[in-house]
Structures are given as C-alpha cells and as structure tokens.
C-alpha positions in Angstrom: 27.2 -5.5 1.6 25.3 -4.2 -1.5 25.7 -0.7 -0.4 29.1 0.2 -0.1 30.0 0.2 -3.6 28.0 3.7 -3.5 30.6 5.6 -1.5 32.9 5.0 -4.5 29.7 6.6 -6.9 29.9 10.5 -6.0 28.9 12.4 -9.4 28.8 9.3 -11.9 25.3 9.6 -12.5 25.3 5.8 -13.5 21.9 5.0 -16.0 19.3 2.3 -16.0 19.6 1.8 -12.2 16.7 -0.1 -10.0 16.2 -0.2 -6.0 14.8 -3.8 -5.7 13.1 -4.2 -2.3 10.4 -6.1 -3.5 11.9 -9.3 -1.8 12.4 -7.7 1.9 9.7 -9.5 3.6 11.1 -8.6 7.3 13.1 -5.5 8.7 13.5 -3.3 11.9 14.0 0.4 12.3 17.6 0.0 11.4 16.7 -1.5 8.2 14.5 1.0 7.4 16.9 3.6 8.5 19.5 2.1 6.2 17.3 1.9 2.9 16.6 5.4 4.1 20.4 6.5 4.1 21.2 4.5 0.8 18.3 6.7 -1.1 19.1 10.0 0.3 23.1 9.3 -0.1 23.0 8.3 -3.7 20.6 11.3 -4.4 22.3 14.0 -2.7 25.6 12.8 -4.4 23.9 12.3 -7.9 25.2 8.7 -7.9 22.2 7.7 -9.8 20.8 9.3 -12.9 16.8 8.9 -12.3 17.0 5.3 -10.5 13.7 3.3 -10.2 12.6 2.0 -6.9 10.4 -1.2 -6.9 8.9 -2.5 -3.2 6.2 -4.7 -2.1 2.9 -3.9 0.3 5.2 -4.8 3.2 8.1 -2.4 2.6 5.4 0.3 1.5 3.8 -0.1 5.1 6.8 -0.4 6.8 8.0 2.8 5.5 4.9 5.0 6.2 4.3 3.4 9.4 7.7 4.8 10.6 7.4 8.1 8.4 9.7 7.2 5.8 7.2 6.9 2.9 7.6 10.4 2.1 11.3 10.8 2.3 11.4 8.3 0.1 9.3 9.5 -2.4 10.9 13.4 -2.6 14.3 11.9 -3.1 13.1 9.5 -5.8 11.3 12.4 -7.4 13.4 15.1 -6.9 11.3 16.9 -4.7 11.3 19.3 -1.9 12.5 17.2 1.4 10.1 18.3 4.3 11.7 16.5 7.7 9.3 18.5 9.8 6.4 15.5 9.0 8.7 13.2 10.8 6.5 12.7 14.2 6.2 11.1 17.1 3.6 7.9 16.8 1.8 6.7 20.0 0.2 3.3 19.0 -0.6 2.5 22.3 0.9 -1.0 22.4 3.9 0.9 21.3 5.5 3.9 19.7 7.8 5.4 16.9 9.6 8.4 17.0 11.7 9.2 14.0 13.7 12.5 14.1 16.3 14.4 11.8 19.4 15.9 13.3 18.9 19.0 11.4 21.2 21.8 12.6 18.7 24.6 13.1 17.0 26.1 16.0 13.6 25.3 14.4 13.9 21.8 14.6 13.3 21.4 18.4 14.1 18.0 19.6 13.9 18.5 22.9 10.2 19.6 22.6 9.1 17.0 19.6 10.8 14.1 21.2 11.3 13.6 24.9 8.3 14.6 27.0 6.2 12.4 24.8 8.6 9.4 25.6 8.3 10.7 29.4 4.8 10.6 29.4 4.9 7.2 27.6 6.7 5.5 30.7 5.6 7.6 33.2 4.8 4.8 35.0 8.6 4.1 35.9 10.9 6.7 35.8 13.9 4.5 35.7 12.9 3.7 32.7 12.4 7.5 31.5 15.9 8.1 32.8 17.7 5.0 30.9 15.7 5.7 27.6 16.6 9.5 27.5 20.0 8.5 28.3 20.8 6.8 25.7 18.7 9.0 23.2 20.9 11.8 24.5 24.4 9.8 24.4 23.8 8.9 20.7 22.5 12.4 19.9 25.5 13.8 21.3 27.8 11.4 19.6 26.3 11.9 16.0 25.9 15.9 16.7 29.7 15.7 17.5 31.1 13.5 14.8 28.6 13.4 12.0 29.5 17.6 10.6 29.3 16.5 7.0 26.1 14.8 7.4 23.2 17.1 7.8 20.4 14.5 6.8 20.9 11.8 9.6 18.0 10.7 11.1 17.7 9.0 14.7 14.8 6.2 15.6 13.3 5.1 18.3 10.6 2.4 18.9 9.4 1.2 21.9 7.0 -0.7 23.7 6.3 -1.9 27.6 8.8 -4.6 27.0 11.9 -2.9 24.9 13.2 0.5 23.2 15.4 0.4 20.1 17.5 3.3 19.1 19.4 3.2 16.1 21.2 6.1 14.1 23.3 6.0 10.7 25.5 8.8 8.9 27.6 9.2 5.7 29.9 11.7 7.7 33.1 11.3 9.5 33.0 7.6 11.0 34.5 6.4 14.4 37.4 4.6 12.7 38.9 8.0 10.9 38.0 10.2 14.1 39.8 8.0 16.6 42.5 6.5 15.0 44.8 9.2 14.9 44.6 10.2 18.6 45.7 6.5 19.7 49.4 6.1 20.6 49.6 2.8 19.0 48.5 1.6 15.7 45.6 -0.9 16.1 43.3 -2.9 13.7 40.1 -1.0 12.7 38.0 -3.6 14.9 40.3 -3.3 17.9 39.5 0.5 17.2 36.0 0.2 17.5 36.4 -1.8 21.0 38.6 0.7 22.3 35.4 3.0 21.4 33.8 1.4 24.4 36.3 2.1 27.1 35.8 4.7 29.4 38.0 8.1 28.9 38.7 7.1 25.0 37.9 10.3 23.1 38.5 11.8 19.7 38.6 15.1 21.2 41.3 15.5 23.8 42.2 18.8 25.5 38.6 19.4 25.4 35.8 19.0 27.9 34.9 15.6 25.9 35.5 13.0 28.7 35.2 9.7 26.3 32.0 8.9 28.4 29.4 8.3 26.1 29.7 4.9 23.8 31.4 3.6 27.5 27.8 4.9 29.0 25.9 3.1 26.6 27.8 0.0 26.4 27.5 -0.3 30.3 24.1 0.0 30.3 23.5 -2.4 27.6 25.8 -5.0 29.8 23.6 -4.2 32.8 20.0 -5.1 31.0 21.2 -7.8 29.0 20.6 -5.5 25.6 22.3 -5.6 22.6 24.5 -2.9 21.1 25.7 -2.7 17.5 28.3 -0.8 16.0 29.6 -0.3 12.3 32.2 2.1 11.0 34.2 2.1 8.0 34.7 -2.0 7.4 34.5 -3.1 10.9 31.9 -4.1 13.1 31.6 -4.9 17.5 28.6 -6.3 18.6 28.0 -6.3 22.3 25.1 -9.0 22.5 23.7 -9.9 25.8 27.4 -8.7 27.5 29.3 -11.0 25.3 31.8 -8.8 22.9 31.9 -10.0 19.3 34.3 -8.1 16.9 35.3 -8.1 13.3 35.8 -6.8 9.4 32.6 -6.0 7.3 31.6 -4.5 4.3 32.5 -0.9 4.3 30.1 1.6 5.2 30.9 5.4 5.2 30.8 6.7 8.6 29.0 5.5 11.8 26.2 3.1 12.6 24.5 2.4 16.0 21.6 0.4 17.3 20.8 -0.7 20.4 18.2 -3.1 21.6 17.5 -2.5 25.6 14.9 -4.7 27.4 12.9 -3.2 30.1 12.6 -5.8 33.0 15.6 -4.2 34.7 16.0 -0.8 33.7 19.4 1.2 34.5 20.1 4.6 35.5 23.5 6.8 35.6 23.4 6.5 39.2 23.8 2.6 38.6 26.7 2.4 36.6 30.3 1.9 38.4 32.9 4.2 37.7 30.8 7.3 36.9 32.8 10.2 38.1 29.7 12.9 38.6 32.3 15.6 39.8 33.7 15.9 36.3 29.9 15.7 34.5 28.6 19.0 36.7 29.9 20.9 33.6 28.7 18.7 30.4 25.4 19.1 29.4 23.6 17.6 26.2 21.7 19.9 24.5 18.7 18.4 22.5 17.8 21.0 20.7 
C-alpha cells in the first residue's frame, strides 16, 4: 500500500524523501525483496532526488544476511551495482540463495544456484526434484514476461523443514499480459485465478502450454503449502489448499511468493493431468 504511488512518479525527482525502515522488527524474504525493488525502481526511474534511508539494527542485519545490503548502498549512493556478489549461503541449519535474473551469458544461474540446492537436499531426491521444479517454473514465468525489468531478483531460502521462494518484477504483469487473450472480460482477481488453471497462457499459438502456474499451484495444494500471487491491483492466495482472491494495492508487474513444507514432497510425476508427451520439447533454460 505504501509503495503503489511510486509507479506514478517516474522522472519527477521529488525532494526531501526519507525511506524509514526503522520500525520494521520482523520480515521474510518477500519483505526484503520488496524493499529492494522499491529502492531499485525509484532510483532507476528517477522518482526522488537524493533520498535518505533510515533503518534499525535488525533491518541492517537481515539485509546483510540475505545479500541485499550492498545493493541498497549502491543504489542509494548512485554507485555501480554489482549483482555478482549475490551468492548462495549455506549456514548449515538453513540456506539463502538470492540471484539476479540478468539476461547475459556471464551470469550462469545453473552453475551458481542449482547444484548447491541439490547438495543441500542430497538425502532426499524427491525434495530436490520439487524444489528445482518450482524454481524453474518461477524463473521461466518471469523470464518470459518481465522483459521490461532487467533487474529482477529471485530469492530462495530453506532448511530441512520448508523452502520459500520469492520473485518480483515491475514489468508486464500477469493481468495486462493475460487479459487480452481471454474471450470474456473478467475482474482482475478472476484473471489471476484463471492464470492458475491448466492450459491458460498469454502466448497462444506458441509452444507455451500454460502449465507453469498450474504446476506450482498443484504442488502447493498437495504439500499444504502457500502460494501468493499479486499483480496490478489484485491478489490470489492458495493457503493450505484454500483459494482466496480480491483487490489490493497496485503493484506494477507481478509478485510471487511460495512456501513449501518438506514433509510430503511432490514431483512432476505426482501431479495428475500432466501430459508428459507434450512436455518433451519444453526445456527450462536456467542460463
């Protein structure tokens, strides 16, 4: 709600602006990711002139732990932003993996990201399969649709109990890309619900099958996890198998948050209705 006004402030260079994070005493990877996107978007689009940042020890510690601190400092001081320092961290009890979705060959997500998760969950192949499948579907979704946002970051965090995945962009959102392809005009929240259905895609007459968000939703339902999807003034939640939808504050682009319990991991072969013959030519490219 506090961020939605920035999408009408491009090139306004408003003066005497303070980002006050000093009251934050609890957050997760999605909260940290949205703080980053707020800073990145307003800086890149010249919304404010020399804004100030206020924070407390907790916020500083969380930003440093998850790899966002140096990005914050670079954007706030107009220095070069180095995404190469976003690295996988294995703390034993948990891991943190923030990675920029940069569109160049020098930033190899496959090499930096996936083998380390395979190693972390090497004791259970099904967990590895589920986590990599969900990461791949989130990556593919943003790669195809966030073409106007080259600074998106995907964050994964996990332990032996659950895995969380979050990604946010300020490009073309689900609603603006999917709505024109639908036969009937429906509300924004209904468009998001529709996007979770099998076979629904904004890129008809291509090899896009509309499986991505449907697969994520099926896995979340089967594991009794959580899927939160926000786009352009609407949301849809799948909380433990129950769907909730409605209007919300405007976010330009799309936000996805997934929480997967690891008690009952699911693989692609566990999902009913997957047509494997049609998937043979579909390849998820992590590079």
